[in-house]
DOROTOR-959115 format. One record per residue: residue number from 1; residue in one letter; x, z, y of N, C-alpha, C in turn. Coordinates in steps of 0.2 Angstrom, whole numbers. Last residue first. Layout:
// DOROTOR-959115
SITE/pos/code/npx/npz/npy/capx/capz/capy/cpx/cpz/cpy
SITE/NUM/A/X/Z/Y/X/Z/Y/X/Z/Y
...
//
This chain:
// DOROTOR-959115
SITE/pos/code/npx/npz/npy/capx/capz/capy/cpx/cpz/cpy
SITE/364/R/146/28/5/149/30/-1/145/30/-7
SITE/363/F/141/25/17/141/20/12/144/22/5
SITE/362/A/143/37/24/136/34/23/136/29/18
SITE/361/E/157/38/25/153/43/21/146/40/19
SITE/360/A/160/27/33/163/27/26/159/32/22
SITE/359/P/153/29/45/151/24/40/154/24/33
SITE/358/T/151/47/45/154/41/47/152/36/43
SITE/357/Q/135/56/48/141/54/44/144/48/47
SITE/356/G/131/65/63/130/60/58/136/58/54
SITE/355/P/131/83/66/132/76/68/132/71/62
SITE/354/V/116/92/62/123/91/60/125/84/62
SITE/353/T/106/104/71/107/98/67/115/97/66
SITE/352/A/103/114/80/102/115/72/103/109/68
SITE/351/A/105/109/92/110/114/89/109/115/82
SITE/350/L/94/102/95/100/99/93/105/103/90
SITE/349/R/85/113/98/84/109/92/90/105/90
SITE/348/R/91/118/109/90/122/103/89/118/97
SITE/347/A/90/107/118/97/110/116/96/114/110
SITE/346/A/76/106/119/80/100/116/87/103/114
SITE/345/E/73/118/125/71/117/118/75/111/115
SITE/344/A/80/116/137/82/122/133/79/121/126
SITE/343/P/74/105/143/81/105/141/83/110/136
SITE/342/D/58/101/136/62/104/141/69/104/139
SITE/341/L/54/85/129/56/92/128/59/94/134
SITE/340/V/41/75/134/48/76/135/49/83/134
SITE/339/R/27/69/124/30/74/130/37/73/129
SITE/338/E/22/58/118/17/63/120/20/68/125
SITE/337/L/24/40/117/27/47/119/22/52/121
SITE/336/R/19/31/102/18/33/109/21/39/110
SITE/335/L/18/17/92/22/23/93/21/25/101
SITE/334/D/10/7/80/9/11/86/14/16/86
SITE/333/G/5/-9/72/9/-3/73/9/0/80
SITE/332/P/-8/-16/62/-4/-15/68/0/-8/69
SITE/331/V/-7/-23/46/-8/-17/50/-4/-17/56
SITE/330/E/-4/-36/41/-11/-34/42/-12/-28/46
SITE/329/Q/10/-37/39/7/-40/45/0/-38/47
SITE/328/I/22/-27/35/15/-28/33/11/-30/39
SITE/327/F/33/-28/43/33/-30/36/26/-31/33
SITE/326/R/32/-36/58/30/-30/54/30/-32/47
SITE/325/G/47/-41/68/40/-42/65/38/-36/61
SITE/324/A/63/-49/68/58/-45/71/51/-46/67
SITE/323/S/77/-48/58/71/-52/59/65/-48/62
SITE/322/W/90/-39/65/86/-41/60/80/-45/62
SITE/321/S/106/-32/68/101/-36/70/97/-37/64
SITE/320/R/119/-21/75/114/-23/70/109/-27/72
SITE/319/E/136/-16/77/130/-20/79/126/-22/73
SITE/318/Y/141/1/73/142/-7/73/136/-10/75
SITE/317/P/136/13/76/143/12/74/146/5/73
SITE/316/L/127/17/90/128/13/85/135/13/82
SITE/315/P/125/35/94/127/28/95/128/24/89
SITE/314/E/110/43/88/117/43/89/119/36/91
SITE/313/L/95/53/86/98/46/88/105/47/90
SITE/312/V/87/61/73/92/61/78/95/54/80
SITE/311/L/71/67/69/75/61/69/80/62/75
SITE/310/T/59/75/60/64/75/65/69/70/64
SITE/309/R/42/79/57/47/74/55/52/74/61
SITE/308/V/38/96/57/37/90/60/43/85/58
SITE/307/G/39/109/51/33/106/52/32/99/55
SITE/306/D/53/112/51/48/116/55/42/112/56
SITE/305/V/56/95/47/59/101/49/54/105/53
SITE/304/V/55/82/36/51/87/40/55/93/41
SITE/303/P/65/67/37/63/74/34/59/78/39
SITE/302/I/60/51/34/62/55/40/60/62/37
SITE/301/D/54/42/26/60/45/24/63/50/28
SITE/300/S/43/38/32/42/43/27/48/46/25
SITE/299/P/47/26/38/47/32/42/46/38/38
SITE/298/T/57/18/25/50/19/29/51/25/33
SITE/297/G/72/7/24/67/12/22/60/12/26
SITE/296/E/80/0/32/77/-4/26/71/1/23
SITE/295/N/86/8/41/81/4/43/77/1/37
SITE/294/W/90/25/34/91/17/34/85/13/37
SITE/293/V/97/38/41/90/36/40/90/28/40
SITE/292/W/111/47/35/108/41/39/101/40/37
SITE/291/S/114/64/37/114/58/33/110/53/37
SITE/290/G/113/76/45/119/71/46/119/65/42
SITE/289/D/102/83/44/108/85/40/114/81/41
SITE/288/P/92/77/52/95/83/55/101/85/51
SITE/287/A/97/59/50/93/65/49/96/71/51
SITE/286/V/98/46/62/101/51/58/96/56/57
SITE/285/L/101/29/67/96/34/65/98/39/60
SITE/284/N/109/23/80/110/25/73/105/30/72
SITE/283/F/101/11/91/104/18/90/106/18/82
SITE/282/A/98/-2/93/99/2/99/103/8/97
SITE/281/G/98/-18/86/98/-11/85/100/-8/92
SITE/280/T/87/-32/89/94/-29/89/94/-22/89
SITE/279/A/78/-45/82/78/-39/85/85/-36/84
SITE/278/V/74/-62/83/79/-57/81/78/-51/85
SITE/277/V/62/-73/75/64/-69/81/68/-63/79
SITE/276/R/59/-88/69/63/-82/67/65/-79/74
SITE/275/R/43/-95/68/49/-95/71/53/-88/69
SITE/274/G/30/-93/63/35/-97/59/42/-97/62
SITE/273/D/24/-84/71/21/-91/71/26/-95/67
SITE/272/L/19/-67/68/24/-72/68/21/-79/68
SITE/271/F/7/-58/79/9/-61/72/14/-67/73
SITE/270/A/7/-42/87/7/-50/87/9/-52/80
SITE/269/T/7/-28/87/1/-32/85/2/-39/84
SITE/268/R/21/-22/86/15/-19/87/9/-23/84
SITE/267/A/32/-30/84/32/-24/80/25/-20/81
SITE/266/L/29/-41/92/28/-42/85/28/-36/81
SITE/265/A/31/-34/105/24/-37/103/24/-38/95
SITE/264/V/45/-33/104/41/-27/104/33/-29/102
SITE/263/V/49/-46/104/51/-42/99/46/-36/98
SITE/262/E/44/-50/117/41/-53/111/43/-49/105
SITE/261/R/52/-42/125/45/-41/125/42/-44/119
SITE/260/D/68/-35/119/64/-41/121/57/-40/120
SITE/259/Q/72/-18/123/70/-23/118/66/-29/122
SITE/258/P/84/-14/136/77/-14/133/76/-19/128
SITE/257/T/99/-6/134/96/-13/135/89/-13/132
SITE/256/G/102/10/141/103/5/136/99/-1/138
SITE/255/P/97/28/142/101/22/145/101/16/139
SITE/254/L/80/34/141/87/34/139/91/27/142
SITE/253/H/69/33/149/71/39/147/78/39/144
SITE/252/G/63/20/152/67/23/157/70/30/155
SITE/251/G/56/13/142/52/18/146/56/22/151
SITE/250/G/65/7/136/61/3/140/57/7/145
SITE/249/I/70/18/129/75/14/133/70/10/138
SITE/248/L/58/23/123/63/27/126/68/24/131
SITE/247/V/50/12/118/47/18/122/52/22/126
SITE/246/D/59/3/113/55/1/118/52/7/122
SITE/245/A/66/10/103/70/7/109/65/5/115
SITE/244/L/55/13/95/59/19/98/63/16/104
SITE/243/L/52/0/91/48/4/95/51/10/98
SITE/242/T/63/-3/82/61/-7/88/57/-3/93
SITE/241/H/62/8/73/68/7/77/67/3/83
SITE/240/L/50/5/67/51/11/71/57/10/75
SITE/239/Q/54/-7/60/49/-7/65/49/-1/70
SITE/238/F/64/-2/52/65/-8/57/60/-7/62
SITE/237/T/56/6/44/60/9/49/63/4/54
SITE/236/D/39/0/40/46/1/39/50/4/45
SITE/235/S/26/1/45/27/-1/38/35/0/36
SITE/234/L/16/11/54/23/8/54/25/7/47
SITE/233/G/4/17/57/4/11/55/11/7/55
SITE/232/S/9/28/71/4/26/66/5/19/64
SITE/231/M/17/42/79/17/35/76/11/34/71
SITE/230/R/21/51/93/17/50/88/16/43/85
SITE/229/L/35/61/99/31/55/99/26/56/94
SITE/228/L/44/71/110/39/72/104/35/65/105
SITE/227/Y/61/72/113/55/68/114/50/70/108
SITE/226/G/76/77/121/72/77/116/65/75/118
SITE/225/T/94/75/125/87/76/127/83/75/121
SITE/224/G/108/73/125/105/80/124/98/81/125
SITE/223/T/113/61/125/111/64/132/108/71/131
SITE/222/P/118/59/112/122/58/118/120/61/124
SITE/221/R/107/63/104/113/67/104/117/66/110
SITE/220/D/90/65/105/96/60/107/102/64/108
SITE/219/L/78/67/94/83/71/98/88/66/99
SITE/218/V/61/67/91/67/63/92/71/66/96
SITE/217/L/48/70/80/52/73/85/59/69/85
SITE/216/L/32/64/78/39/63/77/43/66/82
SITE/215/P/16/65/70/21/68/75/28/66/73
SITE/214/E/5/52/65/11/57/63/15/59/68
SITE/213/D/-5/43/63/-6/49/68/-1/54/66
SITE/212/D/1/39/47/-4/38/52/-5/44/57
SITE/211/L/13/31/37/10/37/40/6/35/46
SITE/210/M/14/22/21/13/22/28/10/28/31
SITE/209/L/15/22/8/20/27/11/18/27/19
SITE/208/A/7/11/4/5/18/2/9/23/6
SITE/207/L/15/1/10/8/2/12/6/9/11
SITE/206/H/26/1/2/27/2/9/20/4/12
SITE/205/V/20/-2/-11/24/5/-9/24/6/-2
SITE/204/L/16/-15/-8/11/-9/-9/14/-2/-9
SITE/203/G/28/-22/-7/23/-21/-2/18/-16/-2
SITE/202/K/34/-19/-20/37/-17/-14/32/-16/-8
SITE/201/F/31/-23/-33/27/-17/-30/29/-16/-23
SITE/200/D/29/-36/-43/33/-34/-37/28/-29/-33
SITE/199/H/31/-39/-60/27/-37/-55/31/-34/-49
SITE/198/Q/41/-44/-69/35/-48/-68/30/-46/-62
SITE/197/E/51/-36/-73/52/-40/-67/46/-44/-65
SITE/196/G/52/-19/-78/50/-26/-79/50/-30/-73
SITE/195/Q/47/-3/-77/52/-7/-79/50/-14/-81
SITE/194/Y/42/10/-67/40/4/-70/47/0/-72
SITE/193/R/44/22/-60/46/22/-68/46/15/-71
SITE/192/D/40/19/-48/47/20/-49/49/20/-56
SITE/191/F/26/18/-50/30/12/-48/37/13/-49
SITE/190/L/24/32/-54/23/26/-59/26/20/-56
SITE/189/E/26/37/-41/31/39/-47/30/34/-52
SITE/188/L/16/32/-34/23/30/-32/28/32/-38
SITE/187/I/5/38/-40/6/31/-40/13/29/-39
SITE/186/V/7/52/-37/7/49/-44/8/42/-44
SITE/185/E/6/51/-23/13/53/-26/13/51/-33
SITE/184/T/-7/47/-21/-1/43/-19/5/45/-22
SITE/183/V/-14/58/-26/-15/52/-29/-9/47/-27
SITE/182/G/-14/70/-18/-8/69/-23/-9/62/-27
SITE/181/S/-22/72/-8/-25/73/-15/-19/73/-20
SITE/180/A/-15/67/3/-17/74/3/-19/76/-4
SITE/179/R/-15/53/0/-8/57/1/-10/65/0
SITE/178/A/-28/49/0/-24/49/-6/-17/53/-6
SITE/177/E/-31/52/13/-35/56/8/-30/55/1
SITE/176/A/-23/43/20/-23/51/22/-26/55/16
SITE/175/R/-27/31/15/-20/33/15/-19/41/15
SITE/174/V/-40/31/19/-38/31/12/-31/33/11
SITE/173/E/-38/30/33/-42/36/30/-41/36/23
SITE/172/P/-31/18/35/-28/24/36/-32/30/33
SITE/171/H/-32/5/24/-36/9/29/-33/16/29
SITE/170/A/-26/-2/14/-25/-5/21/-28/0/26
SITE/169/Y/-30/3/2/-24/7/5/-23/4/12
SITE/168/V/-40/-6/-1/-42/1/1/-36/4/4
SITE/167/A/-32/-18/-4/-38/-18/1/-40/-11/3
SITE/166/W/-23/-14/-13/-20/-16/-6/-26/-15/-1
SITE/165/A/-30/-13/-24/-28/-7/-21/-25/-8/-14
SITE/164/A/-33/-26/-27/-38/-22/-25/-36/-15/-22
SITE/163/Q/-20/-30/-30/-23/-33/-24/-29/-29/-22
SITE/162/Q/-17/-22/-41/-13/-22/-35/-16/-24/-29
SITE/161/W/-26/-27/-50/-27/-20/-48/-23/-19/-41
SITE/160/L/-20/-39/-52/-27/-39/-49/-28/-32/-46
SITE/159/H/-8/-36/-58/-8/-40/-52/-15/-39/-48
SITE/158/L/-13/-31/-71/-10/-27/-66/-10/-30/-59
SITE/157/T/-18/-38/-81/-22/-37/-75/-19/-33/-70
SITE/156/W/-9/-39/-92/-12/-45/-89/-16/-44/-83
SITE/155/W/-6/-25/-94/-1/-30/-92/-4/-36/-89
SITE/154/A/-19/-20/-97/-15/-18/-91/-10/-22/-89
SITE/153/V/-21/-27/-109/-26/-28/-104/-22/-26/-97
SITE/152/V/-11/-21/-117/-11/-28/-116/-15/-30/-110
SITE/151/A/-15/-7/-117/-9/-9/-114/-8/-17/-112
SITE/150/L/-28/-8/-123/-27/-6/-116/-21/-8/-113
SITE/149/H/-23/-12/-136/-28/-17/-132/-27/-15/-125
SITE/148/A/-16/-1/-140/-13/-7/-139/-17/-12/-135
SITE/147/H/-27/8/-140/-22/9/-135/-17/3/-134
SITE/146/W/-33/2/-152/-37/3/-145/-32/3/-139
SITE/145/E/-24/2/-162/-27/-4/-160/-30/-3/-153
SITE/144/D/-10/14/-159/-16/12/-162/-19/5/-159
SITE/143/L/6/15/-161/1/13/-156/-5/10/-159
SITE/142/H/14/20/-172/16/21/-165/11/20/-160
SITE/141/A/8/17/-184/13/23/-184/15/25/-177
SITE/140/P/1/6/-183/-3/12/-184/2/18/-183
SITE/139/D/4/-4/-170/7/-2/-176/4/5/-177
SITE/138/A/5/-17/-158/1/-13/-162/4/-11/-168
SITE/137/I/13/-27/-152/15/-20/-150/10/-15/-154
SITE/136/R/10/-40/-158/17/-37/-158/17/-30/-157
SITE/135/E/-4/-41/-156/-1/-41/-163/6/-38/-163
SITE/134/H/-3/-42/-142/-7/-36/-145/-4/-35/-152
SITE/133/A/3/-54/-140/6/-48/-138/3/-42/-141
SITE/132/E/-7/-62/-145/0/-62/-149/4/-56/-146
SITE/131/A/-17/-60/-136/-18/-58/-143/-11/-58/-147
SITE/130/P/-12/-66/-124/-13/-58/-125/-14/-56/-132
SITE/129/D/0/-78/-124/-6/-76/-127/-7/-69/-127
SITE/128/D/8/-85/-109/8/-82/-116/1/-79/-117
SITE/127/E/7/-91/-96/9/-95/-102/9/-92/-109
SITE/126/E/3/-81/-87/0/-88/-87/1/-92/-93
SITE/125/A/9/-69/-89/2/-69/-89/-1/-76/-89
SITE/124/G/22/-68/-101/20/-71/-95/12/-71/-95
SITE/123/P/30/-54/-109/25/-60/-109/23/-62/-102
SITE/122/L/48/-52/-107/41/-50/-108/36/-55/-107
SITE/121/P/61/-58/-118/57/-59/-112/50/-56/-113
SITE/120/G/68/-44/-128/67/-51/-126/63/-52/-120
SITE/119/G/63/-32/-141/65/-34/-134/64/-41/-132
SITE/118/G/60/-26/-153/65/-32/-153/67/-34/-146
SITE/117/T/51/-16/-151/50/-21/-156/54/-27/-156
SITE/116/S/55/-8/-140/56/-5/-147/54/-10/-153
SITE/115/V/51/-17/-130/58/-15/-131/59/-13/-138
SITE/114/W/37/-16/-131/41/-23/-132/48/-21/-133
SITE/113/R/35/-3/-129/34/-5/-136/37/-12/-137
SITE/112/R/38/-2/-115/41/2/-120/41/-1/-127
SITE/111/V/28/-12/-110/36/-13/-109/40/-9/-115
SITE/110/L/16/-5/-113/18/-12/-116/25/-13/-116
SITE/109/L/18/6/-105/17/7/-112/19/0/-116
SITE/108/Q/17/0/-92/23/3/-94/24/4/-102
SITE/107/A/4/-4/-93/9/-9/-92/16/-6/-95
SITE/106/G/-3/8/-93/-3/4/-99/2/-1/-99
SITE/105/T/1/13/-80/3/17/-86/2/13/-92
SITE/104/L/-5/4/-72/3/5/-72/5/9/-78
SITE/103/A/-18/5/-75/-15/-1/-77/-7/0/-77
SITE/102/G/-21/18/-71/-22/16/-78/-18/10/-80
SITE/101/R/-19/17/-57/-15/21/-61/-15/19/-69
SITE/100/L/-29/7/-54/-22/5/-53/-17/10/-57
SITE/99/G/-40/15/-57/-39/9/-61/-32/7/-60
SITE/98/A/-39/24/-47/-38/27/-54/-37/21/-58
SITE/97/L/-41/16/-36/-34/19/-37/-33/22/-44
SITE/96/V/-54/13/-38/-49/8/-38/-42/11/-39
SITE/95/P/-61/26/-38/-61/22/-44/-55/16/-44
SITE/94/G/-57/29/-24/-56/33/-30/-56/29/-36
SITE/93/S/-62/19/-14/-55/20/-16/-53/24/-22
SITE/92/C/-75/19/-9/-73/14/-14/-66/15/-18
SITE/91/A/-75/28/0/-80/28/-5/-78/24/-11
SITE/90/V/-65/23/9/-64/30/5/-69/30/0
SITE/89/P/-71/11/14/-65/11/10/-64/18/6
SITE/88/D/-87/5/15/-83/11/16/-77/12/11
SITE/87/A/-86/-13/18/-88/-7/14/-84/-1/16
SITE/86/G/-81/-24/26/-85/-18/29/-87/-12/25
SITE/85/H/-74/-33/19/-80/-35/23/-84/-29/26
SITE/84/E/-65/-27/12/-63/-31/17/-68/-34/22
SITE/83/V/-74/-21/3/-70/-17/8/-68/-21/14
SITE/82/C/-77/-32/-5/-82/-28/-1/-79/-24/5
SITE/81/A/-65/-35/-10/-68/-40/-6/-73/-36/-1
SITE/80/G/-64/-24/-19/-59/-25/-13/-61/-29/-8
SITE/79/V/-74/-27/-28/-74/-21/-23/-70/-21/-17
SITE/78/V/-69/-38/-33/-75/-39/-29/-76/-33/-25
SITE/77/M/-58/-32/-40/-56/-37/-35/-63/-38/-30
SITE/76/A/-64/-24/-49/-61/-21/-44/-59/-26/-38
SITE/75/L/-69/-34/-57/-74/-31/-54/-70/-27/-48
SITE/74/H/-57/-38/-63/-60/-43/-59/-66/-40/-55
SITE/73/A/-54/-26/-70/-50/-28/-65/-53/-33/-60
SITE/72/R/-64/-27/-80/-64/-22/-75/-60/-23/-69
SITE/71/P/-63/-37/-90/-66/-39/-84/-66/-33/-78
SITE/70/F/-55/-28/-99/-52/-34/-96/-56/-36/-90
SITE/69/P/-64/-16/-102/-57/-16/-100/-54/-22/-96
SITE/68/P/-80/-14/-96/-76/-16/-101/-69/-17/-98
SITE/67/A/-84/0/-85/-84/-7/-86/-79/-9/-92
SITE/66/D/-84/13/-81/-88/11/-87/-88/4/-89
SITE/65/P/-77/14/-69/-75/18/-75/-78/16/-82
SITE/64/L/-84/5/-60/-77/3/-63/-76/7/-69
SITE/63/L/-96/8/-54/-96/5/-61/-89/4/-64
SITE/62/A/-92/12/-42/-95/17/-46/-95/15/-53
SITE/61/A/-90/0/-35/-84/4/-37/-86/10/-42
SITE/60/L/-103/-4/-33/-99/-8/-38/-93/-4/-40
SITE/59/R/-107/5/-23/-111/4/-30/-106/1/-35
SITE/58/P/-97/3/-13/-97/9/-17/-101/9/-23
SITE/57/G/-101/-11/-10/-94/-9/-12/-95/-2/-16
SITE/56/A/-114/-15/-5/-112/-15/-12/-106/-12/-15
SITE/55/A/-114/-13/8/-118/-8/4/-116/-9/-3
SITE/54/A/-106/-24/12/-104/-17/14/-107/-12/9
SITE/53/Q/-114/-35/8/-107/-34/5/-105/-27/6
SITE/52/E/-125/-32/16/-126/-32/9/-119/-31/6
SITE/51/A/-120/-34/29/-123/-28/27/-124/-27/20
SITE/50/P/-116/-48/29/-111/-42/29/-114/-35/27
SITE/49/D/-125/-57/16/-124/-55/23/-119/-49/23
SITE/48/A/-120/-68/3/-123/-61/6/-121/-60/13
SITE/47/T/-113/-78/-1/-120/-80/2/-123/-73/5
SITE/46/G/-102/-74/-7/-101/-77/-1/-108/-79/2
SITE/45/F/-107/-68/-19/-104/-64/-14/-104/-67/-7
SITE/44/L/-111/-75/-30/-116/-74/-24/-113/-70/-18
SITE/43/G/-101/-75/-39/-103/-81/-36/-108/-81/-30
SITE/42/G/-100/-61/-42/-95/-64/-38/-97/-71/-35
SITE/41/V/-112/-59/-48/-111/-55/-42/-105/-59/-38
SITE/40/L/-110/-68/-59/-116/-70/-54/-115/-66/-48
SITE/39/G/-100/-62/-66/-99/-69/-63/-104/-70/-58
SITE/38/L/-106/-50/-70/-101/-50/-65/-100/-57/-62
SITE/37/A/-114/-56/-80/-117/-52/-74/-112/-52/-68
SITE/36/P/-105/-62/-89/-110/-66/-85/-113/-62/-79
SITE/35/G/-98/-49/-92/-95/-55/-89/-100/-59/-86
SITE/34/F/-109/-41/-98/-105/-39/-92/-102/-45/-89
SITE/33/Q/-114/-44/-110/-118/-47/-104/-114/-45/-98
SITE/32/E/-106/-37/-119/-107/-44/-120/-110/-48/-113
SITE/31/D/-108/-24/-116/-102/-27/-114/-102/-34/-114
SITE/30/D/-120/-14/-112/-120/-21/-115/-114/-25/-112
SITE/29/G/-124/-1/-107/-118/-2/-111/-117/-9/-115
SITE/28/A/-133/1/-98/-136/-1/-105/-130/-1/-110
SITE/27/A/-126/2/-87/-130/8/-89/-132/7/-96
SITE/26/V/-122/-11/-86/-117/-6/-87/-120/0/-90
SITE/25/V/-134/-18/-83/-129/-20/-89/-125/-14/-91
SITE/24/A/-138/-12/-71/-142/-11/-77/-138/-13/-83
SITE/23/E/-127/-17/-63/-128/-9/-64/-132/-8/-70
SITE/22/L/-131/-30/-63/-124/-28/-66/-125/-20/-67
SITE/21/A/-143/-30/-56/-143/-32/-63/-136/-30/-66
SITE/20/A/-138/-26/-43/-143/-21/-47/-143/-23/-55
SITE/19/V/-131/-37/-40/-128/-30/-41/-132/-26/-45
SITE/18/A/-141/-46/-40/-136/-47/-45/-132/-41/-45
SITE/17/A/-149/-42/-29/-152/-42/-35/-146/-42/-41
SITE/16/S/-139/-44/-19/-141/-37/-20/-145/-37/-27
SITE/15/F/-139/-58/-19/-133/-54/-21/-135/-47/-22
SITE/14/T/-154/-65/-27/-150/-63/-21/-144/-59/-23
SITE/13/P/-156/-79/-38/-156/-72/-36/-152/-70/-30
SITE/12/Q/-164/-94/-36/-158/-91/-36/-158/-84/-34
SITE/11/Q/-178/-98/-46/-176/-96/-39/-169/-92/-40
SITE/10/R/-183/-102/-58/-177/-105/-56/-174/-103/-49
SITE/9/H/-195/-95/-59/-189/-92/-63/-182/-96/-61
SITE/8/S/-204/-92/-44/-200/-97/-48/-195/-94/-52
SITE/7/P/-218/-82/-43/-211/-83/-42/-208/-88/-47
SITE/6/I/-233/-87/-37/-230/-85/-43/-222/-87/-42
SITE/5/Q/-240/-90/-26/-238/-83/-26/-234/-82/-33
SITE/4/E/-243/-103/-27/-238/-102/-22/-236/-94/-22
SITE/3/T/-253/-104/-36/-246/-106/-39/-241/-104/-33
SITE/2/S/-263/-89/-34/-261/-96/-33/-254/-97/-35
SITE/1/M/-273/-79/-44/-266/-80/-40/-265/-87/-40
//
């Protein structure tokens, strides 16, 4: 064999080879080698072509359950990067969202133990020592060493799981599957239970609640008309309000002043350029039971009646305005009209609703 045929031990491995090496480390249960092997995967990620990055996503996601606790979140970040570069988001989402659930549960356990051991400021990921936090919360009578370790890991890595979860939840097929399986319901409940100011879940909550290809029945009380629409990718009800005005007023179906075209573009696909563009309210959004549907919420707040989310439009009780744009810029928004209800159907649907509350009742 000539020297040209002998592979050099100094030759830089490929990204795919690094992924295979990490799989071998996990299969062998060699936790000491996991960090270096993962570091090589991360270091070579940028050198890989898109096909390699996409193919690696599900393989790396499959390693998450058996990865050591602390570096597991960093592996999840690599999985998220693979998804952002074309990996199958559904194939990657299960282990990532399971990891997020575990981190939320562990972080909340740390908070409870922190309170029960004297309270005070919760540890900061940048300035405090995980070992000191572990020593404080571990107690044979209340929390064994292993579960104390997992709680500390969860607290220090929760922000990484949030980012990885964002990468998969940004895809409508993941949102649909996670909602149908009950995963999103569990995650939202854990968000709701969380106590502590170190983590902000608002963006991820809005993303997880986002509806796609969702029918929306809209009834306009002043005119007695009704409309069946379909919405996708709307991250808050401000955005829905803007697009309702565009489709129904701008489309000539309802009286009123059409929305500014730039405001509409920002609610659909355009990106803010640093300026503050103001949108104005056109309706009061009301549920069929008369309660208000707040712009600050999400379209998922609109109740389902007879199998379809149903919203009633009433006159504005006072002027409203807000900063135009999408709360989640990465996801384009869409609202389109499918059909206008015939007058008899609109009248029947409206007759089953209750007039909206007064402002005094709504703000009570």
